[in-house]
C-alpha positions as a Markdown table, in Angstrom:
| # | Residue | x | y | z |
|---|---|---|---|---|
| 1 | Glu | 26.3 | 17.3 | -104.4 |
| 2 | Gly | 29.9 | 16.1 | -104.1 |
| 3 | Glu | 30.1 | 17.0 | -100.4 |
| 4 | Ser | 32.4 | 15.0 | -98.1 |
| 5 | Pro | 30.9 | 14.4 | -94.7 |
| 6 | Lys | 34.4 | 13.8 | -93.2 |
| 7 | Ala | 36.0 | 17.0 | -94.4 |
| 8 | Asp | 37.6 | 19.2 | -91.7 |
| 9 | Ala | 37.1 | 22.3 | -93.9 |
| 10 | Ile | 35.7 | 23.1 | -97.4 |
| 11 | Ile | 36.5 | 25.8 | -99.9 |
| 12 | Val | 33.7 | 26.6 | -102.4 |
| 13 | Trp | 33.4 | 28.7 | -105.5 |
| 14 | His | 30.5 | 30.9 | -106.5 |
| 15 | Asn | 28.5 | 28.1 | -108.3 |
| 16 | Thr | 28.5 | 25.8 | -105.2 |
| 17 | Lys | 25.5 | 26.0 | -102.9 |
| 18 | Ile | 26.1 | 25.1 | -99.3 |
| 19 | Thr | 22.6 | 24.8 | -97.9 |
| 20 | Gln | 21.4 | 23.9 | -94.4 |
| 21 | Glu | 20.9 | 20.3 | -95.6 |
| 22 | Val | 24.5 | 20.1 | -96.8 |
| 23 | Ile | 25.8 | 21.6 | -93.5 |
| 24 | His | 23.9 | 19.0 | -91.5 |
| 25 | Lys | 25.8 | 16.2 | -93.4 |
| 26 | Leu | 29.2 | 17.7 | -92.5 |
| 27 | Glu | 30.3 | 15.6 | -89.5 |
| 28 | Asn | 33.8 | 17.1 | -88.9 |
| 29 | Cys | 33.7 | 20.4 | -90.6 |
| 30 | Lys | 35.1 | 23.4 | -88.7 |
| 31 | Ala | 35.4 | 25.9 | -91.5 |
| 32 | Ile | 33.7 | 26.9 | -94.8 |
| 33 | Ile | 35.6 | 29.3 | -97.0 |
| 34 | Arg | 33.8 | 31.0 | -99.9 |
| 35 | Asn | 36.5 | 31.6 | -102.6 |
| 36 | Gly | 35.2 | 34.9 | -103.8 |
| 37 | Thr | 33.7 | 38.2 | -102.6 |
| 38 | Gly | 30.1 | 37.2 | -101.7 |
| 39 | Tyr | 28.6 | 34.8 | -99.3 |
| 40 | Asp | 25.1 | 34.3 | -100.8 |
| 41 | Thr | 25.8 | 30.7 | -101.8 |
| 42 | Val | 26.5 | 29.6 | -98.3 |
| 43 | Asp | 23.9 | 29.4 | -95.5 |
| 44 | His | 26.1 | 31.2 | -93.0 |
| 45 | Ile | 23.4 | 31.2 | -90.4 |
| 46 | Ala | 23.1 | 27.4 | -90.5 |
| 47 | Ala | 26.9 | 27.2 | -90.4 |
| 48 | Gly | 27.1 | 29.3 | -87.3 |
| 49 | Ala | 24.4 | 27.2 | -85.6 |
| 50 | Ala | 26.4 | 24.1 | -86.4 |
| 51 | Asp | 29.5 | 25.8 | -84.9 |
| 52 | Ile | 31.2 | 26.0 | -88.3 |
| 53 | Ser | 33.3 | 29.1 | -89.0 |
| 54 | Phe | 32.6 | 30.9 | -92.3 |
| 55 | Ser | 34.7 | 33.3 | -94.2 |
| 56 | Asn | 35.0 | 34.7 | -97.7 |
| 57 | Val | 37.7 | 36.4 | -99.7 |
| 58 | Pro | 36.4 | 40.0 | -100.0 |
| 59 | Asp | 39.2 | 41.2 | -102.3 |
| 60 | Tyr | 39.3 | 38.2 | -104.6 |
| 61 | Gly | 40.1 | 39.2 | -108.2 |
| 62 | Val | 40.0 | 43.0 | -107.7 |
| 63 | Asp | 43.4 | 43.5 | -109.5 |
| 64 | Glu | 42.3 | 41.2 | -112.3 |
| 65 | Val | 39.0 | 43.0 | -112.8 |
| 66 | Ala | 40.7 | 46.4 | -112.8 |
| 67 | Asp | 43.3 | 45.2 | -115.3 |
| 68 | His | 40.6 | 43.8 | -117.5 |
| 69 | Ala | 38.5 | 47.1 | -117.3 |
| 70 | Ile | 41.6 | 49.1 | -118.3 |
| 71 | Ala | 42.3 | 46.7 | -121.2 |
| 72 | Leu | 38.8 | 47.0 | -122.5 |
| 73 | Ala | 38.9 | 50.8 | -122.3 |
| 74 | Leu | 42.2 | 50.9 | -124.1 |
| 75 | Asn | 40.7 | 48.6 | -126.8 |
| 76 | Leu | 38.0 | 51.2 | -127.5 |
């Protein structure tokens, strides 16, 4: 849904599934970046087989989560 077969790279959020079917439609893609800590929404095995690099952002939001946790504790 919403994929662009001509994209050179794509950045996806946690609610976007990049399946094998989507990967096969990506004609020019060289990189898929998951903007978040996990990689469960991207078929990284299919991406590798299609010679598309895959990465995620393993420390995305850690400061914000820590700040929020402290704020919640202080609120108690």
